[in-house]
Every structure is written in structure tokens, then in C-alpha cells.
C-alpha positions as CSV (number, residue, x, y, z in Angstrom):
1,M,4.2,-21.8,28.9
2,N,3.9,-18.8,26.6
3,A,0.3,-17.6,25.9
4,I,-0.8,-15.2,23.1
5,L,-4.0,-13.6,24.4
6,G,-6.3,-11.0,22.9
7,P,-9.8,-10.3,21.5
8,T,-11.3,-12.1,18.5
9,G,-9.6,-10.8,15.4
10,G,-6.6,-9.5,17.3
11,G,-4.1,-11.5,15.3
12,K,-3.4,-14.4,17.7
13,T,-3.4,-17.2,15.2
14,S,-1.6,-15.1,12.6
15,L,1.3,-14.4,15.1
16,L,1.4,-18.0,16.0
17,D,1.6,-19.1,12.4
18,V,4.4,-16.6,11.7
19,L,6.4,-18.0,14.7
20,A,5.8,-21.5,13.5
21,A,6.8,-20.8,9.9
22,R,3.4,-21.7,8.7
23,K,2.5,-18.3,7.3
24,N,3.2,-17.3,3.7
25,P,6.2,-15.0,4.1
26,E,5.1,-12.8,1.2
27,G,4.4,-9.4,2.5
28,L,5.8,-10.0,6.0
29,S,8.7,-8.1,7.5
30,G,10.9,-8.8,10.5
31,T,13.0,-11.7,11.8
32,V,12.1,-14.9,13.6
33,L,14.9,-16.4,15.6
34,V,15.4,-19.8,17.1
35,N,18.1,-20.0,19.8
36,G,19.4,-16.7,18.6
37,K,19.7,-17.7,14.9
38,E,17.3,-17.4,12.0
39,Q,14.8,-20.1,11.6
40,P,16.2,-23.1,9.7
41,R,14.4,-24.2,6.5
42,N,11.6,-26.7,7.2
43,F,11.4,-25.5,10.8
44,R,8.0,-27.2,10.9
45,L,9.7,-30.6,10.8
46,A,11.6,-29.8,14.0
47,S,8.7,-28.3,15.9
48,G,5.2,-29.4,16.9
49,Y,1.9,-27.7,15.8
50,V,-1.5,-28.6,17.1
51,V,-4.3,-27.0,15.0
52,Q,-7.5,-25.8,16.5
53,D,-9.6,-28.5,14.7
54,D,-8.5,-32.1,15.4
55,V,-7.2,-33.9,12.3
56,I,-6.7,-37.4,13.7
57,M,-8.0,-40.6,12.1
58,G,-11.3,-41.5,13.8
59,T,-11.2,-45.2,12.9
60,L,-7.9,-45.8,14.6
61,T,-7.4,-46.1,18.4
62,V,-5.6,-43.6,20.5
63,R,-2.5,-45.8,20.6
64,E,-2.6,-46.5,16.8
65,N,-2.7,-42.7,16.0
66,L,0.3,-42.1,18.2
67,E,2.1,-45.1,16.7
68,F,1.4,-43.7,13.2
69,S,3.0,-40.4,14.2
70,A,6.0,-42.2,15.7
71,S,6.5,-44.4,12.6
72,L,6.7,-41.3,10.4
73,R,8.4,-38.7,12.5
74,L,11.0,-40.6,14.4
75,P,14.2,-41.5,12.5
76,M,14.8,-45.0,11.3
77,S,17.7,-45.2,13.8
78,V,15.1,-45.4,16.6
79,S,14.2,-49.0,17.3
80,K,10.6,-50.3,17.4
81,E,11.0,-50.9,21.1
82,E,12.1,-47.3,21.8
83,K,9.2,-46.0,19.6
84,S,6.7,-48.2,21.5
85,K,8.2,-47.0,24.9
86,R,7.9,-43.3,23.8
87,V,4.2,-43.9,22.8
88,N,3.5,-45.6,26.1
89,D,5.2,-42.7,28.0
90,I,3.0,-40.1,26.2
91,I,-0.1,-42.2,26.9
92,E,0.7,-42.2,30.6
93,E,1.8,-38.6,30.9
94,L,-1.2,-37.3,29.1
95,G,-3.6,-39.4,31.1
96,L,-4.8,-41.6,28.2
97,T,-4.2,-45.0,29.7
98,K,-7.8,-45.9,30.1
99,C,-8.7,-45.0,26.5
100,A,-5.5,-46.1,24.8
101,E,-7.3,-49.0,23.0
102,T,-10.4,-47.0,22.2
103,K,-11.1,-45.7,18.7
104,I,-11.1,-41.9,18.4
105,G,-14.6,-42.1,16.9
106,T,-16.5,-41.0,13.8
107,Q,-20.1,-40.2,13.0
108,F,-20.6,-44.0,12.8
109,I,-18.3,-45.1,15.6
110,R,-18.6,-44.2,19.2
111,G,-15.2,-42.9,20.4
112,V,-13.3,-41.0,23.1
113,S,-14.4,-37.8,24.8
114,G,-13.5,-34.3,23.5
115,G,-10.7,-33.9,26.0
116,E,-9.2,-37.3,25.2
117,R,-9.3,-36.5,21.5
118,K,-7.6,-33.2,22.1
119,R,-4.9,-34.8,24.2
120,T,-4.3,-37.5,21.5
121,N,-3.9,-34.8,18.9
122,I,-1.3,-33.1,21.2
123,G,0.4,-36.4,21.8
124,M,0.9,-37.0,18.1
125,E,3.1,-33.8,18.1
126,L,4.9,-34.7,21.4
127,V,6.2,-38.0,19.9
128,T,9.2,-36.3,18.5
129,Q,9.8,-34.4,21.8
130,P,10.0,-31.1,20.0
131,G,11.9,-28.2,21.5
132,V,9.0,-25.9,20.7
133,L,5.3,-26.9,20.6
134,F,2.7,-24.5,19.1
135,L,-1.0,-24.8,19.8
136,D,-3.8,-22.9,18.2
137,E,-6.7,-22.4,20.7
138,P,-6.1,-25.8,22.5
139,T,-9.1,-25.3,24.7
140,T,-11.7,-24.4,22.1
141,G,-14.8,-26.6,22.2
142,L,-13.9,-28.0,25.7
143,D,-15.7,-27.5,28.9
144,A,-13.9,-25.6,31.7
145,T,-12.7,-28.7,33.6
146,T,-11.5,-30.5,30.5
147,A,-9.8,-27.4,29.2
148,Y,-7.9,-27.1,32.5
149,A,-6.9,-30.8,32.4
150,V,-5.5,-30.3,28.9
151,I,-3.3,-27.3,29.9
152,Q,-2.3,-29.0,33.1
153,H,-1.1,-32.1,31.2
154,L,0.9,-29.9,28.9
155,A,2.5,-28.1,31.8
156,R,3.4,-31.4,33.5
157,Y,4.7,-33.0,30.3
158,F,7.2,-30.2,29.8
159,S,8.5,-30.4,33.4
160,I,9.7,-33.1,35.8
161,D,8.1,-33.2,39.2
162,I,10.9,-33.1,41.8
163,S,9.0,-31.9,44.9
164,P,8.8,-29.3,46.2
165,G,9.3,-27.5,42.9
166,Y,9.5,-28.3,39.2
167,H,12.7,-28.6,37.1
168,K,12.1,-27.4,33.6
169,K,13.1,-29.7,30.7
170,G,14.1,-26.7,28.5
171,R,11.2,-26.9,26.1
172,T,8.8,-24.2,25.1
173,I,5.1,-24.2,24.6
174,I,3.5,-21.3,22.7
175,F,-0.2,-21.2,22.4
176,S,-3.0,-18.8,21.4
177,I,-6.0,-18.7,23.7
178,H,-9.1,-16.5,23.8
179,Q,-10.4,-16.2,27.4
180,P,-8.9,-18.7,29.8
181,R,-10.3,-19.3,33.3
182,F,-8.1,-18.3,36.3
183,T,-6.8,-21.9,36.9
184,I,-5.5,-22.0,33.4
185,F,-4.1,-18.4,33.6
186,R,-2.0,-19.5,36.6
187,Q,-0.2,-22.0,34.4
188,I,1.1,-19.3,32.1
189,N,4.7,-18.1,32.5
190,R,4.9,-15.4,29.8
191,L,2.1,-13.4,28.3
192,H,1.7,-11.6,25.0
193,L,-1.4,-9.4,24.7
194,L,-2.6,-8.3,21.3
195,S,-5.0,-5.7,20.1
196,L,-5.7,-5.0,16.4
197,G,-2.6,-6.9,15.4
198,E,-0.2,-4.9,17.7
199,T,1.3,-5.6,21.1
200,V,-0.3,-4.4,24.3
201,Y,2.0,-6.2,26.7
202,H,4.8,-8.7,26.5
203,G,6.5,-10.1,29.6
204,P,6.0,-12.3,32.7
205,A,2.4,-13.2,33.2
206,D,2.6,-12.3,36.9
207,S,3.9,-8.8,36.1
208,A,1.1,-7.9,33.7
209,L,-1.3,-6.6,36.4
210,E,1.4,-4.3,37.7
211,Y,2.0,-3.0,34.2
212,F,-1.7,-2.2,33.7
213,S,-1.9,-0.6,37.1
214,N,1.0,1.7,36.3
215,I,-0.7,3.0,33.2
216,G,-4.0,3.6,35.1
217,Y,-6.0,0.4,34.7
218,V,-6.5,-1.4,38.0
219,C,-8.0,-4.9,38.2
220,E,-10.7,-5.2,40.8
221,E,-10.3,-7.7,43.6
222,H,-11.4,-11.3,42.8
223,N,-11.5,-10.6,39.0
224,N,-9.9,-13.1,36.7
225,P,-6.8,-11.3,35.2
226,A,-7.5,-12.8,31.8
227,D,-11.0,-11.4,31.8
228,F,-9.7,-8.0,33.0
229,F,-7.1,-7.8,30.2
230,L,-9.6,-8.6,27.5
231,D,-12.2,-6.2,28.9
232,T,-9.6,-3.5,29.2
233,I,-8.4,-3.9,25.6
234,I,-11.9,-4.0,24.1
235,L,-13.2,-1.0,26.1
236,N,-10.1,1.0,25.4
237,Q,-10.6,0.4,21.7
238,L,-14.2,1.6,22.0
239,A,-13.4,4.6,24.1
240,V,-10.7,5.8,21.6
241,T,-12.2,4.8,18.2
242,G,-15.9,4.8,19.0
243,G,-17.9,2.1,17.3
244,G,-21.5,3.1,17.9
245,K,-23.8,3.3,20.8
246,T,-23.6,-0.1,22.4
247,K,-24.0,-1.4,25.9
248,A,-20.2,-1.7,26.1
249,L,-19.8,1.8,24.9
250,D,-22.2,3.1,27.5
251,T,-20.1,1.4,30.1
252,V,-17.0,3.2,28.7
253,E,-18.7,6.6,28.8
254,N,-20.0,6.2,32.3
255,G,-16.8,4.6,33.7
256,S,-13.1,5.3,34.0
257,F,-12.6,4.6,30.3
258,S,-14.2,7.9,29.4
259,R,-10.8,9.5,30.1
260,A,-9.0,7.2,27.6
261,T,-7.6,9.1,24.7
262,E,-4.8,6.7,23.5
263,L,-4.9,3.1,22.4
264,L,-3.1,0.7,24.7
265,T,-0.9,-0.3,21.8
266,E,0.5,3.3,21.6
267,V,0.9,3.4,25.3
268,Y,3.0,0.2,25.2
269,K,5.3,1.6,22.4
270,K,6.2,4.5,24.7
271,S,6.6,2.4,27.9
272,E,9.7,1.4,29.8
273,A,8.6,-2.3,29.4
274,K,8.9,-1.9,25.6
275,R,12.4,-0.3,25.9
276,D,13.6,-3.1,28.1
277,L,12.2,-5.6,25.7
278,E,14.1,-4.0,22.8
279,I,17.4,-4.1,24.7
280,E,16.8,-7.8,25.4
281,A,15.9,-8.5,21.8
282,K,19.1,-6.8,20.5
283,K,21.2,-9.0,22.8
284,I,19.5,-12.1,21.5
285,M,19.9,-11.0,17.9
286,G,23.5,-10.1,18.4
287,V,23.1,-6.5,17.2
288,S,25.9,-4.1,18.0
289,S,25.5,-0.4,18.9
290,S,26.0,0.3,15.2
291,G,23.0,-1.8,14.3
292,R,24.9,-4.6,12.6
293,R,24.2,-8.2,13.2
294,N,27.1,-10.1,14.9
295,R,25.7,-13.6,14.1
296,H,25.3,-15.4,10.9
297,A,22.0,-16.8,9.9
298,D,21.5,-20.5,10.5
299,T,20.5,-21.8,7.0
300,Q,20.6,-25.4,7.9
301,E,17.8,-27.3,6.3
302,I,15.9,-29.9,8.3
303,S,14.9,-33.0,6.4
304,Y,12.3,-35.7,6.9
305,A,13.1,-38.3,9.5
306,T,12.0,-41.2,7.4
307,S,12.4,-42.4,3.8
308,F,9.8,-42.2,1.0
309,F,9.1,-46.0,1.2
310,Q,8.7,-46.0,5.0
311,Q,6.2,-43.1,4.6
312,L,4.4,-44.9,1.8
313,T,4.1,-48.0,3.9
314,A,2.8,-46.2,7.0
315,V,0.3,-44.1,5.1
316,S,-1.0,-47.1,3.1
317,A,-1.3,-49.2,6.2
318,R,-3.3,-46.5,7.9
319,A,-5.5,-45.9,4.9
320,A,-6.2,-49.7,4.7
321,K,-7.2,-49.8,8.3
322,N,-9.5,-46.8,7.8
323,I,-11.2,-48.5,4.9
324,I,-11.6,-51.8,6.7
325,R,-13.0,-50.2,9.8
326,N,-15.3,-47.7,8.1
327,P,-18.7,-49.4,7.9
328,F,-20.0,-46.9,5.3
329,V,-17.2,-47.6,2.9
330,M,-17.0,-51.3,3.4
331,V,-20.7,-52.2,3.9
332,V,-23.1,-49.5,2.7
333,Q,-21.2,-48.8,-0.5
334,N,-20.9,-52.4,-1.5
335,V,-24.5,-53.2,-0.6
336,I,-25.7,-50.3,-2.7
337,L,-23.4,-51.5,-5.6
338,L,-24.8,-55.0,-5.3
339,I,-28.4,-53.7,-5.4
340,F,-27.6,-51.5,-8.4
341,A,-26.0,-54.4,-10.2
342,L,-29.0,-56.6,-9.6
343,L,-31.5,-53.9,-10.7
344,S,-29.4,-53.3,-13.9
345,G,-29.4,-57.0,-14.6
346,L,-33.2,-57.3,-14.1
347,I,-34.0,-54.3,-16.2
348,Y,-32.0,-55.6,-19.1
349,F,-32.4,-59.3,-18.2
350,Q,-31.5,-61.6,-21.2
351,L,-31.8,-59.0,-23.9
352,D,-33.5,-60.3,-27.1
353,N,-30.8,-60.1,-29.7
354,S,-33.1,-61.6,-32.3
355,R,-34.7,-58.2,-32.8
356,P,-33.1,-55.1,-34.2
357,E,-34.5,-53.0,-31.3
358,G,-32.2,-54.9,-28.9
359,I,-29.2,-53.0,-30.4
360,Q,-30.1,-49.7,-28.9
361,N,-30.8,-51.2,-25.4
362,S,-27.3,-52.9,-25.3
363,H,-25.7,-49.6,-26.3
364,E,-27.4,-47.7,-23.4
365,S,-26.5,-50.3,-20.8
366,A,-22.8,-49.6,-21.1
367,N,-22.8,-46.2,-19.2
368,G,-20.8,-46.3,-16.2
369,F,2.7,-36.8,8.3
370,Y,4.9,-37.2,5.3
371,R,5.7,-36.0,1.8
372,V,3.1,-35.3,-0.8
373,S,4.2,-38.3,-2.9
374,P,3.9,-41.1,-0.3
375,Y,0.5,-39.7,0.8
376,Y,-0.7,-39.5,-2.8
377,F,0.6,-42.9,-3.9
378,G,-0.8,-44.5,-0.7
379,K,-4.1,-42.9,-1.4
380,I,-4.1,-44.3,-4.9
381,I,-3.2,-47.8,-3.8
382,C,-5.8,-47.9,-1.0
383,D,-8.5,-46.2,-3.2
384,L,-8.2,-47.9,-6.6
385,L,-7.8,-51.5,-5.4
386,P,-10.4,-52.0,-2.6
387,L,-12.9,-49.2,-3.6
388,R,-12.7,-49.2,-7.4
389,L,-11.2,-52.5,-8.8
390,F,-13.0,-55.1,-6.6
391,P,-16.5,-53.4,-6.6
392,T,-16.2,-53.1,-10.4
393,L,-15.4,-56.7,-10.8
394,I,-18.5,-57.6,-8.7
395,F,-20.7,-55.3,-10.6
396,T,-19.6,-56.4,-14.1
397,T,-19.8,-60.1,-13.2
398,I,-23.4,-59.8,-12.0
399,T,-24.7,-57.6,-14.8
400,Y,-22.8,-59.1,-17.8
401,W,-24.4,-62.6,-17.4
402,M,-27.8,-61.3,-16.3
403,I,-28.1,-59.0,-19.2
404,G,-27.1,-61.8,-21.6
405,L,-24.4,-60.1,-23.5
406,K,-22.1,-62.0,-25.8
407,P,-21.5,-65.4,-24.1
408,E,-17.8,-65.5,-24.8
409,A,-15.0,-65.5,-22.2
410,T,-12.9,-63.0,-24.2
411,A,-15.8,-60.6,-24.6
412,Y,-16.5,-60.9,-20.9
413,F,-12.9,-60.0,-19.9
414,I,-12.8,-57.1,-22.4
415,F,-16.1,-55.8,-20.8
416,V,-14.6,-56.0,-17.3
417,F,-11.3,-54.4,-18.4
418,T,-13.2,-51.5,-20.1
419,L,-15.3,-50.7,-17.1
420,V,-12.3,-50.9,-14.7
421,L,-10.5,-48.4,-16.8
422,T,-13.6,-46.2,-16.8
423,S,-13.8,-46.4,-13.0
424,F,-10.1,-45.3,-12.8
425,V,-10.9,-42.4,-15.2
426,T,-13.7,-41.1,-13.0
427,T,-11.5,-41.5,-9.9
428,G,-8.8,-39.5,-11.6
429,V,-11.2,-36.7,-12.4
430,A,-12.4,-36.6,-8.8
431,F,-8.8,-36.5,-7.5
432,A,-7.8,-33.7,-10.0
433,V,-10.9,-31.6,-9.2
434,S,-10.7,-32.0,-5.5
435,S,-7.0,-31.1,-5.4
436,S,-7.6,-28.0,-7.6
437,F,-10.4,-26.3,-5.8
438,K,-10.6,-25.5,-2.1
439,D,-14.4,-24.9,-2.1
440,L,-16.5,-28.0,-2.1
441,G,-19.3,-26.3,-4.0
442,V,-17.0,-25.2,-6.8
443,A,-15.4,-28.7,-7.0
444,T,-18.9,-30.3,-7.2
445,I,-20.0,-28.0,-10.0
446,M,-16.7,-28.7,-12.0
447,S,-17.1,-32.4,-11.5
448,A,-20.7,-32.3,-12.7
449,M,-19.8,-30.2,-15.7
450,V,-17.1,-32.7,-16.8
451,F,-19.4,-35.7,-16.5
452,V,-22.5,-34.1,-18.0
453,L,-20.5,-32.9,-21.1
454,S,-19.0,-36.4,-21.3
455,M,-22.5,-37.9,-21.3
456,I,-23.9,-35.5,-23.9
457,F,-21.0,-36.2,-26.3
458,G,-20.6,-39.8,-25.4
459,G,-22.8,-41.1,-28.2
460,V,-25.7,-42.3,-26.0
461,L,-28.0,-39.2,-25.9
462,V,-27.3,-38.2,-29.5
463,N,-25.7,-39.8,-32.5
464,I,-22.4,-37.9,-32.9
465,S,-22.4,-38.4,-36.7
466,S,-25.7,-36.5,-36.9
467,L,-24.2,-33.3,-35.3
468,P,-22.7,-30.5,-37.4
469,E,-19.1,-31.2,-38.3
470,W,-17.8,-28.1,-36.6
471,I,-18.9,-29.4,-33.2
472,Q,-18.2,-33.2,-33.6
473,W,-14.6,-32.7,-32.4
474,I,-15.9,-32.4,-28.8
475,Q,-16.6,-36.1,-28.8
476,Y,-12.8,-36.6,-28.3
477,L,-13.0,-34.8,-25.0
478,S,-15.8,-37.0,-23.7
479,L,-14.6,-39.4,-21.0
480,F,-17.4,-41.9,-21.8
481,R,-17.1,-41.9,-25.6
482,Y,-14.1,-44.2,-25.5
483,T,-15.9,-46.5,-23.0
484,I,-19.0,-46.7,-25.1
485,N,-17.0,-47.3,-28.3
486,A,-15.1,-50.1,-26.7
487,L,-18.2,-51.8,-25.3
488,S,-20.1,-51.4,-28.6
489,I,-17.2,-53.0,-30.6
490,N,-16.9,-55.8,-28.0
491,E,-20.6,-56.6,-28.2
492,F,-21.7,-56.0,-31.8
493,V,-18.8,-57.3,-33.9
494,G,-19.7,-60.8,-35.2
495,Q,-23.3,-60.6,-34.3
496,T,-26.4,-60.4,-36.6
497,F,-29.8,-59.1,-35.5
498,C,-32.8,-60.4,-37.5
499,D,-36.6,-60.1,-37.2
500,E,-38.8,-63.1,-36.2
501,N,-39.0,-64.5,-39.7
502,N,-35.4,-63.9,-40.5
503,L,-36.5,-61.8,-43.5
504,F,-34.7,-58.7,-42.4
505,C,-31.2,-58.9,-40.7
506,I,-28.8,-56.2,-39.6
507,P,-25.2,-57.1,-38.9
508,G,-23.7,-55.5,-35.8
509,E,-21.0,-53.9,-37.9
510,A,-23.7,-52.0,-39.8
511,F,-24.8,-50.4,-36.5
512,L,-21.2,-49.5,-35.7
513,D,-20.9,-47.9,-39.1
514,S,-24.0,-45.8,-38.4
515,Q,-22.4,-44.6,-35.2
516,G,-19.1,-43.8,-36.9
517,I,-17.2,-46.3,-34.7
518,N,-14.1,-47.9,-36.0
519,Y,-14.7,-51.6,-35.1
520,T,-11.4,-53.1,-36.2
521,T,-9.1,-54.8,-33.6
522,W,-7.0,-51.6,-33.5
523,G,-10.1,-49.5,-33.1
524,L,-11.0,-51.5,-29.9
525,W,-7.6,-51.1,-28.3
526,Q,-7.3,-47.5,-29.5
527,N,-10.2,-46.7,-27.2
528,H,-8.5,-48.5,-24.3
529,A,-5.3,-46.7,-25.0
530,A,-7.2,-43.4,-24.9
531,L,-8.7,-44.3,-21.5
532,A,-5.2,-45.1,-20.2
533,V,-3.9,-41.8,-21.4
534,I,-6.8,-40.0,-19.7
535,I,-6.1,-41.9,-16.4
536,V,-2.4,-40.9,-16.5
537,F,-3.3,-37.3,-17.3
538,F,-5.8,-36.8,-14.5
539,F,-3.7,-38.6,-11.9
540,T,-0.7,-36.6,-12.9
541,L,-2.7,-33.4,-12.8
542,A,-3.9,-34.3,-9.3
543,Y,-0.4,-34.9,-8.1
544,I,0.9,-31.6,-9.6
545,Q,-2.0,-29.7,-7.9
546,L,-1.2,-31.3,-4.5
547,R,2.4,-30.3,-4.9
548,R,1.2,-26.7,-5.6
549,V,-0.8,-26.5,-2.4
550,P,1.2,-24.2,-0.1
551,R,2.6,-25.6,3.1
552,Y,1.4,-22.5,4.8
553,K,-2.1,-22.2,6.3
């Protein structure tokens, strides 16, 4: 149990990320060794890392989340029975038996407690039985009792209870923690204290108080050592560097810290403890007295435990469960869609095609744990089919016949096909934008800009042929222009609009000519081909952007 302790902003998470190979190496210096050799490539695949904010699927049960991790991170050579046994062992050892069949919980679903959620998140990393487990602030957001239970379960999992003592399994836990209570501090074997990104102390946790006493800082009786270390580090910084007249600084000036003239980080650099650590480090690194390395770097690359198709299957199955169990996605969204379809049908109910005014109304009604690749394709499969294709089929079926558009089967299927393509186009835009911008506000603005420009130059708000020629080319960038063209061709070709006395008639083709729309058969499918190209473009762009997302935090 190795703890990285220090004040806020001291560099705990940064150091943890460097050790776990989750920090961009650009600008970093030094060497990280694993078993005396340099870190292998993809070290993150061989170690476990529990982030501060839980990232487990809320619609799945505790057992299902652990099984998902096992299906992706254990090699195919491990049988289903063995995977199931390992999941059961983790559930038992982490004290999750009572809540194993309970969903984690979302804003709509009542789920497990905070401590059970945290232990589940830890259990997903323990599935592979990693030799090293990293945890970033594992007790954050938990009450004192729950925090202690989490650390205690970790300590027990990495040891076998053979009374009267413990026999270590040979695995390592490295975690950052801010200010642990004493019962948690007692679980720590080795301690690394940080201040302003530099080391204050590194060594056995039970020797830290002696080290501080030797340099003039004595912990008063009954004080929590963790609190003492943090207070000492902070007050030492204030005493040496100042920082304004604060209550803490008053304490410094009136107490023993008024004599402090050197930062604890500088004291440590000159200490015997630092010299002993350097000697030990040189032995581990295999450095001779001449300064040369005696060991070759371990450049072995660690690969994924499962194949692309197994990852795709697991990710798709989880996404499908999430959709089915999410009441907002499955119920609210479809109810809203149904209401919108009925309202659209009522507003344009049985349009009067005997009057020329009906032409413009019809025109306006047409507006509408794994590799990156398996995650992305699984997302596409589980997003396009249940959330885009089926709702669009429901919407078009209701509105088409209520509005009273051309009563022909061919025209109906072309209408449906066009709007399905449009739905896929908008999904592709959302995928591309969301994978290109980290900030939600920026992504929202970019999406709005794309859709607003598409509406302006789509041919609904203004007749494109009436615009100056130098700006008409923007219509080809409009996502909705091709949809509106296809729907207009589908509806107007072959129809004639006359007044009540049949004295004045306008063929649908004349209206299409006025809009500058090519209404030939090729013109219709040309718009569909353009929509298909746009779909491929945006989905490809989204995939490329996901691939470009750094694996580092």
C-alpha cells in the first residue's frame, strides 16, 4: 500500500499519472521502471487504474459491470466458467454480495451506495489481477466510515489472511490521497510526501514521524500523522515564502515555524534519507559506479487481451442493455417523437393540392475497455438502429399519410428513405463535433452553426435562385438542401395544381424549375448520393478525431 500524500496542487495526480504511463511524456524527464526494467509499451493494459470520478455504466448491475470488464480484459483462453468464478471472487472479497444484482444507478434509476459504487469501479480493474493498481483519490466523496471500508477491502484483497499475520500476494497498490483519517493511514506501508511538485519524504510510513522529528518538527501526542504532515508542509511553505497575512501565517509567526528558513523539499535533498534512497535506486536501475546502465530496456509491447470482434460484441451488447434500460431514451424520447409526429400531421392534415398555395406548404413540411474501433462501431450500431432508424420509420409513417402526400407506395418509401438518410447525416454531424471539441459549450455552438447555415441555404427560408450568383455555391454545403430537393422531386413530379374552376393550373415541374431543382430520375438519386457521401464523411471524420484523442489524461 503506497500512498502519495500532499496538499492540494502538490502534484499527487500528476506523479500518479506518470507512474501509470497515462501522462503525455512530452516535456518529462527521468525513468520509470517496472521490476527493474523500463516500462513496456502499453503498460496501461497490464496495470489497473481507478480514476477519481466513477465511469461505470449506471444502467447495469454490479455483476454485469464486472462481467463486462472480464469479457474484454481477460484473454480468450480463459473459459466462461473461470471468468464467472473470478467475478464472484471479486464480489465476495470487496463486500458486494448483497448488491451484486442491483443496478449502479442513474438520475432516473435508484442504485447502490457511494461506497458500493466505488468498490465496483475498483473491482472492474481487479478482474485482470494486475500486478500494480493505481487509484486517484479513491476516498473522495465518501464519508469517513465508507472511505475506511474501501481502503480496508483493498488491503485485504492484496493479501491472504493466514492468522496471526498476513502473507502478501506480491502485488502493489499506489494511490493518491489528500488527508486520510488515522485508521486509513495505518493501512499504508510506504509514504511519498509532496510539496510544490517535489519530494518531502519517501520511505516507510511508520518511519516518517521519526524523520520529521530529526529535522525539528515533532508531532504532538494524539495527533493524526497525516494531518501533521500536511499542516507541517503548508505552514513551512508559508513561513519560507510568505503568502500574505492569513490566520495560518499568524500561526506560523507565533509558533515554532517562525524559525523555518528552508523549504522541506530542500531539507530532504540534503538528508541521509535521500542519499539512502539514491543508493537503493541505483541498485534497482543497475547503474554501475561509472554511471552506466547494466540492464537493457524492456521494450516488449503489451497487446489487447481480446480480438476486435469480441470487443465489438461486448461493447454493442452493453450499449444495447443501456438503451433498453434507460427510460429517458426508450420512453420519453419516443413519446415526444410520437407527439411531434401527430402535431405535424394535424398542422398539415390532408393538404389541399387543388390550390397553388398548397405547393409552398408541402415544401416547408419536409424539414427534418477496448480499442477505439469496436467502441465506435458498437456506438454506431446501437445508435443508428434503435435511436435513429426505428423512430424515423414511426415518424414518417404517421406524418406521410396524415399530411396527405402523394398516395403512392413508391413515393412513400422514397420519403422514408430520404428522411432516414437525413437522420443519419445529423447523427454524423453530432458524432464529428462531439469528438472534435472537448468543451460542451463550443461543441453546441459549432453544431448550431452547422444546422443554422444548412437551414438558411436549404431553400426553405429563401429561394436560392434569387440570391446573387457569387453566394449561391453555399447551397452545396447545406445538409438539408439535398433532403429538400429529394422530397420536392418525390412529391411534385407528375402532379398538377389548379384553382377551383380549373382555369389556372401549375404543373409541379414548373415549381421545381422555379426553385432550380433538377427533377429528373438522376436528379432525385443524385441528392440521395450526396446525402450518403455526407454521412460517410462525417462518420469517418468522427472516427479520425476519436483516434486522435490522446491516451493520456
